[in-house]
C-alpha positions as CSV (number, residue, x, y, z in Angstrom):
1,M,-39.1,-79.1,10.0
2,N,-41.3,-76.4,11.2
3,W,-39.0,-75.9,14.2
4,F,-36.0,-75.7,11.8
5,N,-37.8,-73.1,9.7
6,E,-38.7,-71.0,12.7
7,S,-35.2,-71.2,14.1
8,L,-33.8,-70.3,10.7
9,I,-36.1,-67.3,10.4
10,W,-35.3,-66.2,14.0
11,G,-31.6,-66.6,13.2
12,I,-31.9,-64.6,10.0
13,C,-33.9,-61.9,11.8
14,S,-31.5,-61.8,14.7
15,A,-28.6,-61.5,12.3
16,F,-30.4,-58.8,10.4
17,A,-31.3,-57.0,13.6
18,L,-27.6,-57.2,14.7
19,L,-26.6,-55.8,11.3
20,V,-29.1,-53.0,11.7
21,I,-27.8,-52.2,15.2
22,V,-24.2,-52.2,14.0
23,L,-25.0,-50.0,11.0
24,F,-27.0,-47.7,13.3
25,I,-24.1,-47.3,15.7
26,W,-21.7,-46.8,12.7
27,L,-24.1,-44.1,11.4
28,I,-24.3,-42.3,14.7
29,R,-20.4,-42.3,15.0
30,E,-20.2,-40.9,11.4
31,H,-22.8,-38.3,12.2
32,F,-20.8,-37.1,15.2
33,K,-17.6,-37.1,13.3
34,F,-19.2,-35.1,10.4
35,K,-20.7,-32.8,13.0
36,K,-17.3,-32.1,14.6
37,E,-15.8,-31.5,11.1
38,L,-18.6,-29.2,10.3
39,Q,-17.9,-27.1,13.4
40,V,-14.2,-26.9,12.5
41,L,-15.0,-25.8,9.0
42,S,-17.6,-23.3,10.3
43,G,-14.8,-21.9,12.5
44,Y,-12.5,-21.6,9.5
45,A,-15.3,-19.9,7.4
46,S,-16.1,-17.5,10.2
47,R,-12.4,-16.5,10.6
48,N,-12.1,-16.1,6.8
49,D,-15.2,-13.9,6.8
50,R,-13.6,-11.7,9.5
51,D,-10.3,-11.6,7.6
52,I,-12.0,-10.6,4.4
53,T,-14.0,-8.0,6.2
54,G,-10.8,-6.6,7.7
55,L,-9.0,-6.6,4.4
56,C,-11.9,-4.8,2.7
57,S,-11.9,-2.2,5.5
58,A,-8.2,-1.7,5.1
59,A,-8.5,-1.4,1.4
60,I,-11.1,1.3,1.7
61,T,-9.0,3.2,4.3
62,I,-5.9,3.0,1.9
63,D,-8.1,4.2,-1.0
64,E,-9.2,7.2,1.1
65,R,-5.7,8.0,2.1
66,L,-4.5,7.7,-1.5
67,T,-7.3,10.1,-2.6
68,A,-6.3,12.6,0.1
69,Y,-2.6,12.3,-0.9
70,E,-3.5,12.9,-4.5
71,V,-5.3,16.1,-3.5
72,I,-2.3,17.2,-1.5
73,L,0.1,16.3,-4.3
74,K,-1.9,18.4,-6.8
75,E,-1.9,21.4,-4.4
76,L,1.9,21.0,-3.9
77,Q,2.4,20.8,-7.7
78,T,0.4,24.0,-8.1
79,K,2.4,25.8,-5.4
80,A,5.6,24.6,-7.0
81,A,4.6,25.9,-10.3
82,E,3.8,29.3,-8.7
83,I,7.1,29.4,-6.8
84,K,9.3,28.8,-9.9
85,P,8.5,32.2,-11.5
86,A,8.6,33.9,-8.2
87,E,12.0,32.3,-7.5
88,S,13.7,34.2,-10.3
89,A,12.2,37.4,-9.0
90,E,13.5,36.7,-5.5
91,Q,17.0,36.2,-6.9
92,P,17.7,39.2,-9.3
93,Y,21.4,38.5,-9.3
94,R,21.1,34.9,-10.3
95,N,22.0,35.4,-14.0
96,A,24.7,37.8,-13.1
97,I,26.2,35.3,-10.7
98,Q,26.2,32.6,-13.4
99,K,28.0,35.0,-15.7
100,V,30.6,35.7,-13.0
101,Q,31.1,32.0,-12.5
102,S,31.7,31.6,-16.3
103,G,34.3,34.4,-16.2
104,A,32.5,37.7,-16.8
105,N,34.3,40.9,-15.6
106,V,33.0,44.1,-13.9
107,A,32.4,45.9,-17.2
108,E,30.3,43.1,-18.6
109,L,28.2,42.8,-15.5
110,M,27.6,46.6,-15.5
111,Q,26.7,46.6,-19.1
112,N,24.5,43.4,-19.3
113,F,22.7,43.6,-16.0
114,G,22.7,47.3,-15.1
115,L,24.7,46.9,-12.0
116,S,26.8,49.5,-10.3
117,R,30.6,49.1,-10.2
118,D,30.4,48.2,-6.5
119,E,27.7,45.6,-7.0
120,A,29.6,44.0,-9.9
121,T,32.8,44.0,-7.9
122,L,31.1,42.4,-4.9
123,L,29.5,39.7,-7.0
124,I,32.9,38.9,-8.6
125,R,34.5,38.7,-5.1
126,L,31.7,36.5,-3.7
127,H,31.2,34.2,-6.7
128,G,34.2,34.6,-9.0
129,H,37.4,32.7,-9.1
130,K,39.9,33.9,-6.4
131,S,42.5,35.0,-9.0
132,E,40.1,37.5,-10.6
133,Y,39.9,39.8,-7.6
134,N,43.4,39.4,-6.1
């Protein structure tokens, strides 16, 4: 009976040792599998970090450009506002031409705009209807 107990104990210990060895091998395989997955995920995280850094850099560059364009736009708006009054001074005949196009005659142009007869006639020839000066 003693021999049976010892054999039984050795059998149980051997089975337990085999189970421990199998579990240890399984744990080692799982460890390497998780380690490989961790490396893959670390690569993804590293690429994502680089992408985010690049996007932030691009956003800063775009913001700087927009700020510069806003300054340029304000300058252009200021210049455009200055040009409008000067534009009418550069075209003293503008109102007279509009009157000619709406049908004014030489006498009206001379009276309303202080033009000479020759100036009024020229404006009518240049900007009036063809039947008016033929």
